[in-house]
N, C-alpha and C positions, 0 to 999 in steps of 0.2 A: 708799487705793491703787486705781488704775483697773484694771479687768479687761482682759486682753489679748484682747479679742474679735475683733480682726483676725488674731491669731496672729503678731504681729510678732516675738516672741522666736524662734519656729521659723524664720521667714523670715530673720532675722539670721544664725542658725547656718548656714542653707543658703547665704546670700550669702558668708559668711566661707569656707566650704568651697569655693565656686566660685572665690574669689580665690586660695586656696591651691593649687588644681588648675589654675589658668590658666597661660598661657605667658608672662606678663609677668615681668620680672626679679625676683629675690629681694629686691633692694634696694627696689624699688617696693612689693612686698608688705609689707615691713617698715614702710615709711613710711606706707602706708595704714592699717595696724593701729595704729601709734602715733598717727596723727591721729584714728582712731576713739576711742581712750582719751581724747584731749583733748575730743572732742565730748561724751562721756559725762560728763566732769568738769564741763563748762560747762553741762550741763543740756539738751542738745539731745535732742529726742524720738526714740523708736525709729524711727518711720516716716521721719523726716528723715535719721537716720543710715543707714537702708537706702538712701535716695536717694543720699547721699554716696558710699557704698561702690560702688554700681553705676556711677555716673558717673565716679568716679576709676579704676575698673578699665577702663572703655571709653576713658577719656582716655589711660591708659598705653599702650593699644594704638595709638592715633593718634599719640602722641609718638614711640614706638619708641625711647626712651632713658630713662635714669633721671631721675626728677623733679628731682633736685638739679643736673642738667646742662642742664635746659631753659632756653632763652634767650627773650628777648622776641620774636625772629623766629619761633621755634617756636610760641609762643602765638598770635601773629598768624595763622600758618598754620592752627593748630588752630581758631581762631574762624572763619576763612574756610570751613574744611571743614564745621563745624557749621551755619553760615548757609546753606550750599548743600544741606544734606540736607533731606529731606521731613519735618521735625519740626514740631510745633506751636510757636507763638511761646513758650509757657510752657516747653516742653522745652528750647528754645534758651536761654531765660532761666535755667533751672536749671543748664545746663552752665556758663554764664558765671559765675554767682554762686558755684557750688561750686569751680570752678577758682581763682577770685579769692580765695576764703576759704582754700583749701588752701595756696596760695603765700604768703598772708599769714602763716599758721602756720609754714610751712616756712622762711621767711626771718626768722622771729622778730620780726615787726613789731608795733607797738602796735595797740590795738583799731581805731582809726580811720585807721591808716596802712597803705599798701599798697606793695609793692616795685615798682620801675619796670616789671618784666615784665608786671604785670597792672593797674597803676594806671590805664591808659588805657581799660580795658574799662568800657563803660556798660551795666549790666545792668538795663534798665528796658523793660517792654513798653508800647509806645505804645497809647493808647486805640483807635486805628483798627485795631490788630492783635489786640485782645483777642477771643478766640473765644467769644462768648456765643451761646446757641441762638437760632435764628430764631423768629418768632412761631408758625410752623407746627409747630415742634418742642415747643412748650410744652404742658403738660397743662392742660386746662380743667376747670371744675366738672362738666361733662357726662362728661368722661373719668373723673373721680374717682367719679362716680355709677355708671358702668359697672363700675369696679373693685370698688366696695362691693357691687354686685348679683352680681358674679361670685364674690367670696370666699365660701367655703362653711363658714367657721367664725368664731366670735366673736373669736378672737385676730387673725386676718388683717384682719377688718373694722376692728377697733379700731386696728391698726397703720397701715393705709392712711390712715384718717381722721386720726390723730395726725400722721403724717409730712407730710401735705398741710397741715393747718390750722396746725400749729406752725411750719412753715417751717424746722425745725431742721436742722442738719448731722446726717447719719446717725449719727455717733458720739455725738452728744448725746442724741438720742431713743432710740437702741437700748440705751443703758447705764443708763437710769433704773430706779430701784427703786420698789417699791410705796409706800414712805414719801415719795417725791418727789411724789406726786399728792395734792392736797388738794381735795376736793369742797366746793362751796358752792351757794348758791341760783341762781347764774348759770351754773354748769357746773363747771369745775375749773381749778386752777392747777398747772402742772407746773414743778418746780424742775430746771433743767438746768445742767451745768457745761461751758462751752465755751472757745474760744480766749481770749476776753476776760474769763473768769471766770464765776462763777455768775450766773444771771438767772432771773426768773420768766416763764413763758409762759402767758398766759390762753387757754384753749381752751373753746369753747362747744359747737360742733356735735359734737365728739368725745366729750364727757362721757358720753352714754348708751352709746356703744360701749365706752368704757373701763369703765364700771360693770358692763356685762354680762360683759365678759371677766374682770374681776377677781373677779366672783362665781363663776366656774368655774375660776379660776387654780389649778393643782395645788398651789401652796404659799401660798395667799392669807392664811394665818394668820401668816406670817413677813413682817413689813413690811420687812425688810432684803433680801428676795429680789428678783431682777430681774423687771421687768414682762413682758418679751418672752422667753418660754421655750417649749420644745417641750411640746405638750399630749397627746402619745400616744407609744406605743412604748417601747423599752428606755431611751431617753434622756429620758423624760418629766420635765419640770421643769428641764432644762438650758438655760442661756443660749443664745439663737440667735446663731450666729457671723455675721460679715459675709457670707461666701460663701453661707450659707443665705438670708439676707435678700435678697441681690441676686437669687438664683435665684427666690425667692418672687415678687418684683416682676416679673421678666421673664416668668415663667409666667402670672401673673395678667393682665398686659397682653396677652399672646398670646391667652389664652382669652377676654378681653373684646373682642378684635378691634381693639385700639389699635395702630396701625402708626406709632408714634413711638419716638424714642430712649428706652428705658426703663431707667433706673438710679436709684439712690437720690437722687442729687444733682439730677436734673431736677425733682423735687418742690420743692426749695428754690428753684431758678431760677424755676419757674412761679409759686409762691406769692409770691415777692418782686415779680415783675412784676404780679401781680394786686393786691397791696396797695399798690403804688407810687401808685395813683390814689386811695387812701383814707387813707393815713397821712402825717404830716409826716416830714421827714428825720430829726428827732430821734427820733420814734417808731419809724421803720424801723431806725435804729441800735440802739435798745434791744431791739426785738422780735427782730431777726435776729442780735444779738450782734456787731455791728460797733462799732469804736471811734468815739466822737463826732468828727465832722469827716471821717469816711470819705467817699469819693466814690461808694461803692457805691449809696446811694439814688438819686442822680442818674443813675447808669448804668441802673438799672431803670426810672426814670421815662422816660428816653430810649427804652428798649427797648419800653415799653408804647405810647408814642406817642399816647396817648388825647387829651391836651390839644391837641396839634398837629392831630390829626385833626378834633376837634370845631371848632376855630377855622377851619380851611380849609372845612369844610362850611358853617359859618355865613356865611363870607365869600362863598361861592358860592350863597347863598340856599337851601341844603339844610337842611331841618329834620329832625333825627333824632328818632325817637320817644323819649319820656322814658324814661330808663334808671332801673331800680330799684337802689338801693344794697344792697338785701337780697340775701344770698347764696342760691343755689339749694338749699343744704344746711342751711338754717335749722332748728334743732330745734323740737319742739313742746312747749309747756307744758300739762300736764294741767289742765283747768278744775276738776277735782274736788280732787285732792291736791297740785297745783302742782309735781309732779315733772317734770324735763326728760326728754323722750323723743327718740329719733332722728327725723330728718325724714320717714322713710318708714314710721314706726310707725303702725298704725291703732288700736291699743289701748294704754293706759297700761301700762307694765311693772310698776307697783306695784299699782294698784287696779283695772285692767282697764276703765276708762272709755273710751268711744269718743273719739278725738282729732280725727277728721276729720268736719266737718259733713255733707259729702256722704255719707260712709260711714254716718253715723248715720241719715240720711234713708232710705238704701237698706235698712238693717237694720230700721228702723221699718216700711217698706213690706212687707218680707218677713214680719215678724212679724204684720202686719195680715192679709196673705193667708193665713198659717198659721192664725191665729185663725178666719178665715172658713171655711176648709176644715174645721177641727176642729168648729166649730159645726154645719156641715152634716152631718158624720159623726155627731155626737151626736144630731141630730134623726132621722136615718135609723135609728140603733140604737134609739132610744126607740120609734119606730113599729114596728120589727120585733119588739121584746120584748112588744108588745101582741098579737101574733098567736100563738095557742096552738100552731099547727103548727110555727112557727119555734122556739118555746120547747121543744117536745117533741124536735125534731131536735137542738137544742143540748144538752138533758139527756142523751140517748142518747150523743152524741159525747163528752161529759165523762165518763160512766160507762165508756165503752170506753177512754178515755185513762188513767183511774184504775186499771182492771182489764183489761189487754190480753188476758188469757186467757179472759175471758168473751165468748161469742159473743152478739151482740145481733141 
């Protein structure tokens, strides 16, 4: 059973109370609640039911009559009103789909049949109207690096890294348990359960962050416990709710100076655009949890525009500097124990070996200078200890320190 980390149950009770206290007719209230029961029976999810209730309440206000008395003309007028409002294309789409589904149930039609009042409604969002973020709104690897540098605890660094690298829906990554993470020589595999069922996500860069966080996790001996929990205070060890995660992301972006739209889903948009240039459509569908045959991969390839950009530059004789396929967040493998460490680590988390060649050279130079200074000090001390006057002064000083009451 999935944990209600969004708090949908409480939101449903609030929405039901809102309908009961509204000024719509008692007949419409009764029909809405009867339809709600039907949605539950047919396995519709709580967030979807929440959407149905809200839109049907608002629709009743627009119709200004009982649903069973609504005509095709009324519905045409309703669609016209919705189209003229300053709603997003997906909100308009939701109104049409929900009203169409409701009247199908109300008129007792079969699954694929619709009554004349709504049969004419075409509820499909055209590609040119789909509101995907612009390139300037997308997060980059440099933005992720800023967030990792800004995060002041192991949990937040691990979460930001996983959210970015996995490209998961927020509900998928936020509800994983410790047992869902399997470490191996390449990093780790995360088992998630999404819209299209369970799947495995390979993460590499995030493995060191995850290992560090799980090492200090409040309940790390319980493999059934959630990964993302509070790490201090009275609620220590409690699952992070959606509202908390959203605030965490917004606050981190603000502190890091990232002036872009900051919400959990922008990480998925950004990652999909980034990987569209590196994975096949089949791989994209598998990785992001889309059904095979989905047009989502091509949407993100179009959004990235890299292939088109490169072709136009080549056509115009512009040679772009060779791009590296390697990510900026590539983890480092310890040359001594072969443990994977985060990309910014200077020393191995396990054996303490130096990971960065430049850092090793600096350390060697510092140690060399220290040894030189120490040798000089030893030489001076040896020369001083051969002087009887110096030896006598040191002897008297040591006697005074051992017996402070003796006057020398």
